[in-house]
C-alpha positions in Angstrom: 63.1 186.6 69.9 63.6 185.8 73.3 64.2 182.0 74.0 61.0 181.5 76.5 59.0 183.4 74.0 60.4 181.1 71.1 59.7 178.1 73.2 56.0 179.3 73.8 55.4 179.5 70.1 57.1 176.2 69.6 55.0 174.7 72.1 51.5 176.1 70.5 53.1 175.3 66.8 53.6 171.7 67.8 50.4 171.1 69.4 48.7 172.3 66.4 50.9 170.0 64.1 49.5 166.9 66.1 50.7 164.7 69.1 53.4 163.0 67.0 55.4 166.2 66.2 55.0 167.5 69.7 56.2 164.3 71.1 59.1 164.4 68.6 60.1 167.7 69.8 59.8 167.2 73.7 59.5 163.6 74.2 56.0 163.5 75.6 52.7 164.0 74.8 51.5 167.5 75.5 49.0 166.5 78.0 52.1 164.9 80.3 54.0 168.1 79.6 50.7 170.0 81.2 50.4 167.5 83.8 54.4 167.3 84.8 54.2 171.5 84.8 51.4 171.7 87.2 52.9 168.8 89.7 56.3 170.7 89.3 54.6 174.0 90.4 52.7 172.4 93.4 55.5 170.4 94.5 58.1 173.2 94.0 57.0 176.3 95.8 60.5 177.8 96.1 61.3 177.7 92.6 63.1 180.6 91.1 61.1 183.7 89.9 62.4 183.4 86.4 61.4 179.7 86.1 58.3 178.7 83.9 57.1 176.6 81.4 59.7 177.5 78.9 62.4 176.3 81.2 60.5 173.0 81.2 60.2 172.6 77.5 63.9 173.7 77.2 64.6 170.6 79.6 62.4 168.2 77.7 63.9 169.3 74.6 67.2 168.6 75.8 66.4 165.1 76.8 64.7 164.3 73.8 67.0 166.3 71.1 70.4 166.3 72.7 72.9 168.6 71.0 76.7 168.0 71.0 77.4 170.4 74.0 76.0 173.3 76.0 77.0 176.0 73.0 75.2 173.7 70.4 71.9 173.3 72.4 72.2 177.0 73.5 72.5 178.3 70.3 69.8 176.3 69.1 67.2 178.5 71.4 69.4 181.6 71.1 70.5 181.6 74.9 73.8 182.5 76.3 75.7 179.2 77.0 76.0 180.3 80.8 72.5 181.1 81.1 71.5 178.1 79.1 73.7 175.6 81.5 72.3 177.2 84.6 68.6 177.3 83.8 68.9 173.9 82.4 70.6 172.5 85.6 67.7 174.1 87.6 65.0 172.5 85.5 66.6 168.9 85.3 67.2 168.9 89.0 63.7 170.0 89.6 62.4 167.2 87.4 64.2 164.9 89.2 62.9 166.0 92.5 59.4 166.2 91.3 58.7 162.8 89.5 58.0 159.9 91.5 61.0 158.0 93.0 61.8 154.4 91.9 61.3 152.2 95.2 62.9 149.0 95.3 60.2 147.7 97.7 57.5 148.0 94.9 58.9 144.7 93.6 56.6 143.1 96.1 53.3 144.8 94.6 51.0 141.8 93.5 54.1 139.4 94.2 55.1 137.7 97.2 57.6 135.0 96.0 61.0 135.5 96.8 62.4 133.3 94.1 62.2 134.9 92.0 61.3 138.4 93.0 62.2 140.4 90.3 64.1 140.5 87.1 67.7 142.4 86.6 69.7 143.3 83.2 71.7 146.2 82.1 71.7 148.5 79.2 74.2 150.6 77.6 74.3 154.5 76.6 77.2 155.4 74.2 79.8 158.1 74.8 82.4 159.7 73.1 86.2 158.5 73.3 87.6 158.6 76.8 90.9 160.8 77.1 92.1 158.0 79.5 91.9 154.0 79.7 89.2 154.0 76.8 89.5 150.0 76.6 87.6 150.3 80.2 84.4 151.4 78.2 84.5 148.8 75.4 82.5 145.6 75.5 82.4 143.7 72.2 82.0 146.8 69.9 84.4 149.7 68.8 82.1 152.1 70.7 82.6 153.5 74.3 79.7 153.0 76.7 78.2 153.7 80.0 76.2 150.9 81.5 73.2 150.9 83.7 71.7 148.6 85.9 68.1 148.0 85.8 65.5 145.8 87.8 61.9 145.4 87.0 59.2 144.1 89.2 57.6 140.6 88.1 53.7 141.7 89.6 53.6 144.8 87.7 55.3 146.5 84.4 57.4 148.7 86.8 60.9 149.8 86.9 62.0 149.5 90.5 65.8 149.8 90.5 68.3 152.1 88.4 72.0 152.2 89.1 75.1 153.8 87.3 76.8 155.0 85.4 79.3 152.1 85.1 82.2 151.7 82.9 81.0 149.6 79.4 83.8 146.9 80.0 82.6 145.7 83.2 80.4 142.6 83.2 76.6 142.6 84.4 77.7 140.6 87.3 80.3 142.4 88.6 78.3 145.7 88.4 75.5 143.8 90.6 78.3 143.0 92.9 79.3 146.9 93.6 75.9 148.5 92.6 74.3 147.9 96.1 71.4 145.8 94.7 72.7 142.6 96.7 72.7 144.1 99.9 69.0 145.6 99.4 67.9 142.1 98.8 66.2 140.1 101.8 67.6 136.8 103.1 66.5 134.3 100.8 65.9 136.4 97.9 67.2 135.7 94.0 66.3 137.6 91.1 65.6 136.3 87.6 68.8 136.9 85.1 70.4 135.8 82.1 73.4 133.5 81.9 76.0 136.2 82.3 74.9 136.3 86.0 75.5 132.5 86.0 78.5 132.8 88.5 76.3 134.0 91.3 73.6 131.4 91.3 73.1 132.0 95.2 71.5 135.6 94.3 70.3 135.2 90.6 68.3 132.4 88.9 69.6 131.8 85.3 69.2 129.8 82.4 70.9 126.6 82.1 74.1 126.8 80.0 75.0 124.6 77.1 74.1 123.6 73.5 70.6 124.5 72.9 70.3 121.4 70.7 71.7 119.1 73.2 69.9 119.9 76.6 67.5 117.6 77.6 63.9 118.4 77.3 63.2 119.4 81.0 66.2 121.9 80.8 64.9 123.4 77.4 61.3 123.7 79.2 63.3 125.4 82.5 65.1 127.9 80.0 62.0 128.7 78.1 60.1 129.6 81.5 62.9 132.0 82.4 63.5 133.5 78.9 59.6 134.2 78.7 59.5 135.7 82.0 62.6 138.0 81.1 60.5 139.5 78.4 59.2 142.0 81.2 62.6 143.3 81.8 63.6 143.3 78.0 60.4 145.4 76.9 61.2 147.9 79.4 64.8 148.3 78.4 63.8 148.3 74.8 61.7 151.5 75.9 64.6 153.1 77.3 66.8 152.3 74.1 64.4 153.6 71.8 64.6 157.1 73.8 67.0 159.4 71.6 68.3 160.4 75.2 69.9 156.9 75.3 70.9 156.7 71.7 72.7 160.1 71.7 76.7 159.9 71.9 77.6 161.5 75.2 80.8 163.6 75.9 82.8 161.5 78.3 82.8 162.7 82.0 84.3 161.6 84.9 
């Protein structure tokens, strides 16, 4: 059976089984896949003749159910590894070009305050052991990681910034020094952050450090407000962490 025919059959099969089964296979509800496909067709008039819905399904399945390597995933869909890599690369690039882009200026939507203007944090994706300098990818665990910097708006539940990957051993504050986010901020602007960013207080608003039980009442109240506001970015990161794409241990690459 050709891979495209197989994917189409799976598409119909999982639709019949219900949304939960379909989402588990492709990472999105069926209506979202349909809308994404129509958007890609509209915004990608120069798409290759071979490209169709089956290629989109293959790409979404790759993101939702990562295999160990190209060959393993190609074997799953009975496609030659070279063909699979070419068609998957084309699809993933097209998805990236057709999806709405993150806009850092969207942090001002329903929000006009410079202090704080958004919320910043990082999240980690596991990778296999690097062949060189593995210690640069370890932070507090026996695993190796890539780290990504993410910023979430305060006035709307929207991710407005994503940068990376960075080596897992890098501190969040050092990542902010090189990611470009400080240069993108306007004069007088400060972001809400956790205590790891406390050495850059001119850029970030952080909780007050110290023994929680010994802090004065006013400082406890101040920290409570910061931690409460930071739940917005924590929920956003949790949604990304819950995806199998960010839980899968990826092969290390430069």
